[in-house]
C-alpha positions as CSV (number, residue, x, y, z in Angstrom):
1,M,120.0,14.7,23.8
2,T,119.0,12.2,26.6
3,R,116.2,9.4,25.3
4,F,114.1,10.9,27.8
5,N,114.2,14.5,25.7
6,T,113.9,12.8,22.5
7,L,110.5,11.6,23.5
8,L,109.5,14.5,24.5
9,L,110.8,16.5,21.5
10,L,108.8,14.5,19.7
11,L,105.3,14.7,21.6
12,W,105.9,18.3,21.3
13,I,106.4,18.0,17.7
14,G,103.0,15.4,17.1
15,I,100.7,18.3,19.5
16,S,102.0,21.2,16.8
17,L,101.1,19.4,14.0
18,S,97.5,18.2,15.0
19,S,97.3,21.9,16.2
20,C,97.6,22.8,13.0
21,S,95.7,20.7,11.2
22,D,92.7,21.0,13.1
23,D,89.3,20.9,11.6
24,S,87.3,22.8,13.9
25,N,87.2,24.8,10.8
26,P,87.3,22.8,7.6
27,A,87.0,23.9,3.9
28,P,84.5,23.1,2.3
29,K,84.1,20.0,-0.7
30,P,83.3,21.2,-3.9
31,D,80.5,18.6,-4.0
32,E,78.7,20.1,-0.6
33,P,75.6,22.2,0.1
34,Q,76.5,25.2,1.0
35,G,74.0,26.1,3.7
36,K,70.2,25.7,3.7
37,G,69.7,29.5,3.5
38,V,67.2,31.3,5.0
39,P,63.8,29.1,7.8
40,S,60.6,29.5,7.3
41,G,58.8,32.6,7.7
42,I,57.9,35.7,5.9
43,Y,59.8,38.6,4.3
44,E,59.4,42.0,3.1
45,I,61.4,43.5,0.1
46,K,61.7,46.5,-0.9
47,N,62.8,48.6,-3.2
48,L,64.6,45.3,-4.8
49,E,66.8,47.5,-7.9
50,L,65.9,46.5,-11.3
51,D,67.6,47.5,-14.6
52,T,67.3,51.0,-14.3
53,S,68.1,52.2,-17.8
54,A,65.7,50.1,-19.6
55,S,63.2,51.4,-22.3
56,S,60.5,50.2,-23.7
57,S,62.9,49.7,-27.3
58,G,63.8,46.6,-26.3
59,Q,64.4,43.1,-23.2
60,A,65.4,44.9,-19.7
61,T,68.1,43.0,-18.1
62,T,66.9,40.1,-17.0
63,I,67.4,39.9,-12.5
64,Y,66.9,36.9,-10.7
65,Y,66.4,36.2,-7.2
66,S,66.1,33.5,-4.6
67,L,63.5,32.8,-2.4
68,E,65.1,30.3,-0.3
69,E,68.6,32.6,0.1
70,N,66.4,35.7,0.4
71,K,69.2,37.1,-2.0
72,Q,69.8,38.7,-5.5
73,V,71.4,36.1,-7.5
74,P,73.8,36.4,-10.5
75,A,72.9,35.9,-13.5
76,S,75.8,33.6,-14.2
77,L,74.1,30.4,-12.6
78,A,70.6,30.8,-14.8
79,Q,71.4,27.7,-15.1
80,T,71.4,26.5,-11.6
81,D,68.7,26.0,-8.9
82,A,70.3,28.9,-6.8
83,W,67.8,31.0,-8.3
84,D,63.3,30.7,-8.2
85,I,61.9,34.0,-10.0
86,A,63.3,36.6,-12.1
87,F,61.9,39.7,-13.7
88,T,62.3,39.8,-17.2
89,G,60.5,41.2,-20.4
90,I,60.8,45.1,-20.9
91,Y,60.6,46.5,-18.2
92,N,61.4,43.4,-15.7
93,S,57.7,43.6,-16.4
94,S,57.5,39.6,-16.5
95,L,57.8,37.1,-13.5
96,A,59.9,34.2,-14.9
97,I,60.2,30.5,-13.0
98,N,63.5,28.9,-12.6
99,N,62.3,25.3,-14.0
100,G,64.8,23.4,-16.4
101,T,62.3,21.4,-18.9
102,S,60.6,25.2,-20.0
103,T,61.5,26.8,-22.8
104,L,60.3,29.7,-22.0
105,S,62.2,29.5,-18.1
106,P,66.0,31.1,-18.2
107,G,66.7,28.2,-16.2
108,Y,66.2,25.7,-19.2
109,G,68.7,23.0,-19.0
110,G,68.8,23.3,-15.7
111,P,67.9,21.7,-12.6
112,G,64.8,23.6,-11.7
113,K,61.5,22.8,-10.9
114,G,60.1,25.9,-10.0
115,A,56.6,26.7,-11.5
116,V,53.9,30.1,-10.1
117,Y,49.7,29.8,-10.0
118,L,48.0,33.1,-9.7
119,I,45.3,33.6,-7.3
120,K,42.6,35.8,-7.8
121,D,40.2,36.2,-5.2
122,S,36.7,37.3,-6.8
123,A,36.0,39.3,-3.5
124,I,39.3,41.0,-3.5
125,D,39.4,41.9,-7.2
126,A,35.6,43.4,-7.0
127,E,36.6,45.9,-4.9
128,Y,39.3,47.3,-8.2
129,Y,39.0,45.1,-11.4
130,N,36.7,45.8,-13.5
131,A,37.3,42.9,-16.6
132,P,39.9,41.4,-18.2
133,G,41.5,43.8,-20.4
134,K,39.5,47.1,-18.9
135,P,41.1,49.8,-16.7
136,L,41.1,49.5,-13.2
137,K,38.6,51.6,-11.1
138,K,41.4,52.3,-9.0
139,A,45.1,52.0,-7.5
140,P,44.4,49.0,-4.7
141,P,45.1,50.1,-1.3
142,H,48.1,48.2,-0.5
143,T,45.9,46.8,2.6
144,L,44.0,44.5,-0.2
145,F,47.3,43.7,-0.7
146,D,47.8,41.9,3.0
147,L,44.3,40.5,2.7
148,A,45.6,38.6,0.1
149,F,48.6,37.5,1.1
150,D,47.3,36.8,4.5
151,K,44.1,35.2,3.1
152,V,46.2,32.8,1.7
153,H,47.7,29.8,4.2
154,K,48.5,27.0,2.4
155,V,49.0,25.3,-1.1
156,S,45.2,24.2,-1.9
157,I,46.1,22.9,-5.6
158,S,47.1,20.0,-7.5
159,D,50.9,21.1,-8.9
160,E,49.0,20.1,-12.1
161,K,47.7,23.8,-12.2
162,F,51.1,25.3,-11.6
163,L,53.0,27.1,-14.4
164,T,56.2,26.6,-15.4
165,G,57.5,29.7,-17.6
166,Q,56.5,33.3,-16.8
167,L,54.3,35.3,-16.1
168,G,53.5,38.8,-17.4
169,L,50.6,41.5,-17.1
170,D,47.2,41.8,-17.0
171,H,45.1,41.4,-20.3
172,F,48.3,43.1,-22.4
173,D,49.3,42.4,-26.1
174,G,47.9,39.0,-26.0
175,S,48.1,37.7,-22.4
176,G,46.0,36.5,-20.0
177,D,45.4,36.8,-16.8
178,G,48.5,38.5,-14.7
179,W,49.9,40.4,-11.7
180,A,49.8,43.5,-13.0
181,Y,47.7,46.1,-15.2
182,Y,49.8,48.1,-17.1
183,D,47.2,51.6,-18.1
184,F,49.0,52.4,-21.4
185,Y,47.0,55.3,-22.4
186,N,45.9,57.0,-18.7
187,D,42.3,55.0,-19.4
188,M,42.0,55.0,-15.1
189,Y,42.5,58.8,-14.5
190,P,40.9,60.7,-17.5
191,E,40.9,63.4,-15.3
192,R,44.6,63.7,-14.6
193,P,46.9,64.7,-17.8
194,D,49.1,61.5,-19.4
195,E,52.1,62.9,-18.6
196,E,51.7,62.6,-15.1
197,K,49.0,58.7,-15.7
198,A,50.0,57.3,-18.9
199,H,52.3,54.2,-19.0
200,V,51.7,53.3,-14.9
201,V,52.1,49.9,-14.1
202,Y,49.6,48.9,-10.9
203,P,50.7,45.6,-9.3
204,M,47.3,44.2,-8.2
205,P,46.2,42.0,-5.0
206,R,47.1,38.9,-5.7
207,T,49.2,36.2,-4.5
208,L,51.3,33.9,-5.9
209,L,51.8,30.3,-5.1
210,I,55.8,29.5,-5.9
211,R,57.6,26.0,-5.8
212,T,61.1,26.7,-5.7
213,A,63.3,25.5,-7.9
214,R,64.3,23.3,-5.3
215,G,61.0,21.9,-4.8
216,N,59.8,23.5,-1.6
217,Y,56.6,26.2,-1.7
218,A,55.9,29.9,-1.0
219,K,53.5,32.6,-1.6
220,L,54.9,35.9,-2.7
221,I,53.2,39.0,-3.7
222,V,54.3,42.2,-5.5
223,Y,53.0,45.8,-4.1
224,S,55.0,48.0,-6.4
225,M,57.5,47.9,-9.0
226,Y,58.8,52.0,-8.1
227,K,61.2,53.1,-5.5
228,D,59.4,53.2,-2.2
229,A,56.0,52.0,-3.3
230,P,53.1,54.9,-3.9
231,E,50.2,53.4,-3.6
232,D,48.8,55.5,-6.1
233,P,52.6,55.8,-8.5
234,D,53.0,58.6,-11.2
235,R,55.6,59.6,-13.6
236,S,57.0,61.2,-10.8
237,H,57.8,58.5,-9.5
238,Q,60.7,56.4,-10.2
239,P,60.6,53.2,-12.1
240,G,62.8,50.2,-11.6
241,Y,62.4,49.5,-8.0
242,L,60.3,45.7,-6.6
243,T,58.4,45.6,-3.5
244,F,57.4,42.5,-2.7
245,T,56.9,39.9,0.6
246,Y,57.0,36.4,0.3
247,A,56.4,33.9,2.9
248,I,58.1,30.4,2.2
249,Q,58.1,27.0,3.9
250,K,61.0,24.9,4.4
251,D,59.5,21.7,5.6
252,G,58.5,20.1,2.6
253,S,55.1,21.1,3.0
254,K,52.5,23.1,1.7
255,N,51.4,24.8,4.8
256,L,51.8,28.5,4.5
257,D,50.5,29.9,7.4
258,L,53.5,31.3,9.2
259,A,54.7,34.3,11.2
260,K,57.2,36.6,10.5
């Protein structure tokens, strides 16, 4: 082989090796962040499946959800910042926040910075709410939920007022203000049979301010815990399916006046 041919061969080998080691699609390193999730905006989640086999005799399987990524998260990541809210307790009726310093959070001991604040709008409450611990006047229509959500344009309270643990049903079994009313004895509709209306959960049009596990801010409202989100749920509707809407701000600010 001539010297010229040898040089050509070496050049060809060099080009081939360079092509094989092309780093246009490099494998991610373990310590690199795997994306920033969804952009700032409003997201609608319909029929998120909870623990449909749950009963009143025990705790439901906790369901973890990431607002940052807009997806369900496996329980194996409970002690990470991969999730923001979790639905836990009996029939998944308690909303938990990912906060590593709170013993009430499934994320206790992890890096989560999450917190939650329940907004009670007196004008909206007057449309359906009687008093703490009393039956609702009626099942709130979805238009009230839309109004409550749209009225929140920013986080206007200080972080010290946020809760870092869990938010449960409204004044049920010793709890305080909550996000939903549980009609245990069918007090709302006594003219209708108990087999139809007793033991029904009615979410209330109260927007939740949420600080995510990574420190961003969001607002969220739950429309229903029944499949296909009926406005007037009864025992014929299938429980264990969550419908909610949230808006998340990813620029680090407290501005929640976002578009879909």
